[in-house]
C-alpha positions as CSV (number, residue, x, y, z in Angstrom):
1,M,-1.2,-4.0,-24.4
2,R,-3.9,-1.7,-23.2
3,P,-2.7,1.4,-21.3
4,A,-3.3,1.6,-17.5
5,D,-6.3,3.9,-17.8
6,D,-8.1,1.4,-20.1
7,L,-7.3,-1.4,-17.6
8,R,-8.6,0.7,-14.8
9,D,-11.9,1.4,-16.7
10,V,-12.4,-2.4,-17.5
11,F,-11.7,-3.2,-13.8
12,E,-14.2,-0.6,-12.5
13,A,-16.9,-2.0,-14.8
14,Y,-16.2,-5.5,-13.6
15,L,-16.2,-4.6,-10.0
16,G,-19.5,-2.6,-10.4
17,S,-21.2,-5.7,-11.9
18,L,-19.8,-8.2,-9.5
19,E,-22.4,-10.3,-7.7
20,L,-21.8,-10.5,-4.0
21,A,-23.2,-13.3,-1.9
22,A,-27.0,-13.1,-1.3
23,E,-26.6,-14.0,2.3
24,L,-25.0,-10.6,3.0
25,G,-28.4,-9.0,2.6
26,S,-28.3,-5.3,3.3
27,L,-24.7,-5.5,4.5
28,E,-23.8,-5.3,0.8
29,T,-24.5,-1.5,0.9
30,A,-21.6,-1.1,3.4
31,L,-19.3,-3.3,1.1
32,R,-20.1,-1.2,-2.0
33,Y,-19.6,2.0,-0.1
34,A,-16.1,0.9,0.9
35,L,-15.3,-0.3,-2.6
36,E,-16.7,2.9,-4.5
37,P,-14.0,5.5,-3.9
38,G,-11.2,3.3,-5.5
39,G,-8.3,5.8,-6.0
40,K,-5.8,4.6,-8.6
41,R,-6.6,0.9,-8.2
42,I,-2.8,0.2,-8.4
43,R,-3.2,-3.5,-7.3
44,P,-5.9,-4.7,-9.7
45,V,-4.3,-2.8,-12.6
46,L,-1.0,-4.2,-11.7
47,C,-2.6,-7.7,-11.8
48,L,-4.2,-7.2,-15.1
49,A,-1.1,-5.6,-16.7
50,V,1.1,-8.4,-15.5
51,A,-1.3,-11.1,-16.9
52,E,-1.4,-9.4,-20.3
53,A,2.4,-8.8,-20.4
54,A,3.0,-12.5,-19.5
55,G,0.8,-13.7,-22.3
56,G,-2.4,-14.3,-20.6
57,R,-6.0,-12.9,-21.3
58,M,-6.7,-9.8,-19.2
59,E,-10.4,-11.1,-19.0
60,D,-9.2,-14.2,-17.2
61,A,-7.4,-12.1,-14.6
62,L,-10.4,-10.0,-13.6
63,P,-11.6,-12.2,-10.7
64,A,-8.0,-12.4,-9.3
65,A,-7.6,-8.6,-9.7
66,A,-10.9,-8.0,-7.9
67,A,-9.8,-10.5,-5.1
68,V,-6.6,-8.6,-4.3
69,E,-8.5,-5.3,-4.3
70,L,-11.2,-6.7,-2.0
71,V,-8.5,-7.7,0.4
72,H,-6.9,-4.3,0.2
73,T,-10.3,-2.7,0.9
74,F,-10.9,-5.1,3.9
75,S,-7.7,-3.8,5.3
76,L,-8.7,-0.2,4.9
77,V,-12.0,-0.6,6.5
78,H,-10.5,-2.3,9.6
79,D,-7.5,0.1,9.7
80,D,-9.8,3.0,10.0
81,L,-11.6,1.6,13.1
82,P,-11.1,3.4,16.4
83,A,-9.2,0.3,17.8
84,L,-6.5,0.7,15.1
85,D,-5.7,4.0,13.2
86,D,-9.0,5.8,14.2
87,D,-9.5,7.6,11.0
88,D,-12.9,9.3,10.5
89,E,-12.3,10.0,6.8
90,R,-11.2,8.0,3.8
91,R,-10.7,9.4,0.5
92,G,-12.7,12.6,1.2
93,R,-15.7,11.1,2.8
94,P,-16.7,9.4,6.1
95,S,-15.0,6.1,6.8
96,A,-17.2,3.0,6.9
97,H,-17.4,2.8,10.6
98,V,-18.5,6.4,10.7
99,A,-21.0,5.9,8.1
100,F,-22.6,2.6,9.2
101,G,-21.2,2.1,12.8
102,E,-18.4,0.1,14.1
103,G,-20.1,-3.3,14.2
104,V,-21.3,-3.0,10.6
105,A,-17.7,-1.9,9.5
106,V,-16.2,-5.0,11.2
107,L,-18.6,-7.3,9.4
108,A,-18.2,-5.5,6.1
109,G,-14.4,-6.0,6.3
110,D,-14.9,-9.6,7.1
111,A,-17.3,-10.0,4.2
112,L,-14.9,-8.3,1.8
113,L,-12.1,-10.8,2.8
114,G,-14.6,-13.7,2.3
115,E,-15.7,-12.5,-1.1
116,A,-12.0,-12.2,-2.1
117,L,-11.4,-15.8,-1.2
118,R,-14.4,-16.9,-3.0
119,L,-13.1,-15.2,-6.2
120,A,-9.7,-16.7,-5.7
121,L,-11.2,-20.1,-5.3
122,S,-13.1,-19.7,-8.6
123,Y,-9.9,-20.8,-10.5
124,D,-9.0,-24.4,-11.0
125,D,-5.3,-23.6,-9.9
126,P,-5.2,-23.8,-6.0
127,A,-2.0,-21.8,-6.1
128,I,-4.1,-18.7,-6.8
129,A,-6.0,-18.8,-3.5
130,R,-2.8,-19.9,-1.7
131,E,-1.0,-16.8,-3.0
132,L,-3.8,-14.4,-1.9
133,V,-4.1,-16.0,1.6
134,E,-0.3,-16.0,2.2
135,A,-0.2,-12.3,1.2
136,T,-3.1,-11.5,3.4
137,L,-1.5,-13.2,6.5
138,G,1.8,-11.2,5.7
139,M,-0.1,-7.9,5.6
140,I,-1.9,-8.7,8.8
141,G,1.4,-9.5,10.4
142,G,2.9,-6.3,9.2
143,Q,-0.1,-4.4,10.6
144,H,0.3,-6.2,14.0
145,R,3.9,-5.1,14.2
146,D,3.0,-1.5,13.3
147,I,0.2,-1.1,16.0
148,T,2.4,-2.8,18.7
149,G,5.5,-0.5,18.0
150,D,7.6,-3.4,16.8
151,D,9.0,-1.4,13.9
152,R,12.7,-1.3,14.5
153,D,13.1,-3.2,11.2
154,L,11.0,-0.6,9.4
155,A,11.7,-2.1,6.0
156,E,10.5,-5.5,7.0
157,V,7.3,-4.0,8.5
158,E,6.6,-2.2,5.4
159,R,7.4,-5.2,3.3
160,L,4.8,-7.1,5.0
161,K,2.1,-4.4,5.4
162,T,2.3,-3.0,1.9
163,G,4.6,-5.0,-0.2
164,R,3.0,-8.4,0.3
165,L,-0.3,-7.4,-1.6
166,L,1.7,-5.8,-4.4
167,D,3.7,-8.9,-4.7
168,A,0.4,-10.9,-4.6
169,A,-1.0,-8.7,-7.4
170,V,2.0,-9.6,-9.6
171,G,2.0,-13.2,-8.6
172,L,-1.8,-13.6,-9.3
173,G,-1.3,-12.1,-12.8
174,L,1.6,-14.6,-13.4
175,R,-0.5,-17.5,-12.3
176,V,-3.5,-16.6,-14.4
177,A,-1.3,-16.3,-17.4
178,G,0.2,-19.8,-16.5
179,V,3.8,-18.7,-16.0
180,P,5.8,-21.5,-14.5
181,E,7.4,-20.9,-11.1
182,R,11.0,-21.2,-12.5
183,E,10.2,-18.2,-14.8
184,Q,8.6,-15.9,-12.2
185,R,11.7,-14.7,-10.5
186,P,12.4,-11.5,-12.4
187,W,8.7,-10.6,-12.1
188,R,8.9,-11.0,-8.4
189,A,12.1,-9.0,-8.2
190,F,10.1,-6.2,-9.8
191,A,7.3,-6.6,-7.4
192,D,9.7,-6.2,-4.4
193,E,11.1,-2.9,-5.7
194,L,7.7,-1.6,-6.6
195,G,6.5,-2.4,-3.2
196,L,9.3,-0.4,-1.6
197,L,8.8,2.5,-4.0
198,F,5.0,2.6,-3.2
199,Q,5.6,2.7,0.6
200,V,8.4,5.3,0.6
201,V,6.2,7.5,-1.6
202,D,3.3,7.1,0.8
203,D,5.6,8.0,3.7
204,L,7.0,11.1,1.9
205,L,3.4,12.3,1.3
206,D,2.4,11.5,4.9
207,E,5.7,12.7,6.4
208,D,6.1,9.5,8.5
209,G,7.8,6.0,8.2
210,F,10.9,6.3,6.0
211,A,10.5,10.0,5.7
212,E,10.6,10.3,9.5
213,R,13.5,7.9,9.9
214,L,15.7,8.9,7.0
215,G,14.6,12.6,6.5
216,V,12.9,13.8,3.4
217,E,15.9,13.7,1.2
218,G,17.1,10.3,2.4
219,A,13.6,8.9,1.7
220,R,13.5,10.6,-1.6
221,R,16.8,9.0,-2.7
222,L,15.6,5.6,-1.4
223,A,12.4,6.0,-3.6
224,E,14.5,7.0,-6.6
225,D,16.8,4.1,-6.3
226,A,13.8,1.6,-5.8
227,A,12.3,3.1,-9.0
228,E,15.5,2.7,-11.0
229,R,15.9,-1.0,-9.7
230,A,12.2,-1.6,-10.7
231,R,12.9,-0.4,-14.1
232,E,16.0,-2.6,-14.4
233,R,14.0,-5.6,-13.2
234,L,11.5,-5.0,-15.9
235,A,14.2,-4.7,-18.5
236,A,15.1,-8.3,-17.7
237,V,11.8,-9.7,-18.5
238,A,11.3,-10.9,-22.1
239,A,7.9,-9.3,-22.5
240,D,6.2,-6.0,-23.3
241,T,6.2,-4.3,-20.0
242,G,5.5,-0.8,-21.0
243,V,2.4,-0.4,-18.9
244,L,4.3,-1.6,-15.9
245,R,7.0,0.9,-16.5
246,E,4.3,3.5,-16.8
247,L,3.1,2.5,-13.3
248,V,6.7,2.9,-11.9
249,D,7.1,6.3,-13.5
250,E,3.8,7.6,-12.1
251,L,4.8,6.6,-8.6
252,A,8.3,8.1,-9.0
253,V,7.0,11.4,-10.0
254,R,5.1,11.7,-6.8
255,T,8.4,11.8,-4.8
256,A,9.0,15.3,-6.1
């Protein structure tokens, strides 16, 4: 299996060459702007790594990986808007609504979601698009709970807002690889633990969410436990999951 950095490089090349709908016209500039500062690309790399580990071809998973990354980017563009989180900066440069105006940012987010669905629908298997849509609706539901203060069950809010797209990244990789539903359970269990780990790490870095509720040490223990359970779930999978373990270890280190 290719290491995570190689998968990331392949994905960046694919994303850069991805043709967007001609009807978007100059709006494409705003989409590309939002997509460029990609960070670690954890979701697409996860999708590609799972597809390879499950016996599929990484190349076949590229559209699915791009679809989940486009949905993630759509959520960031909209989250940054004044009506939601009101963030003027994203990854060290102006947010889309600051760079292009609020109206264009709303449309860019809408277009990113539309492009993601178009990619998911390029597969013959309708379950791929269904997986992406259901995860997107879960993410939106979690965001709604967050902005309306319905966060008494913080674990459920974070499972929806963050975990659903990570679960979809795993699920899309499995579906592209043709893994039957009855054999997906250990992979999905891994995705659940990875989603929790990812969110707790973010909360530790931002000093909110679980870190605020449980305290830094309590949140750190929660992250460490989730990382250990994620490794155990991978050990139960009959496949070479070294790259996936690498992703877990990278996240776990960030809790220090």
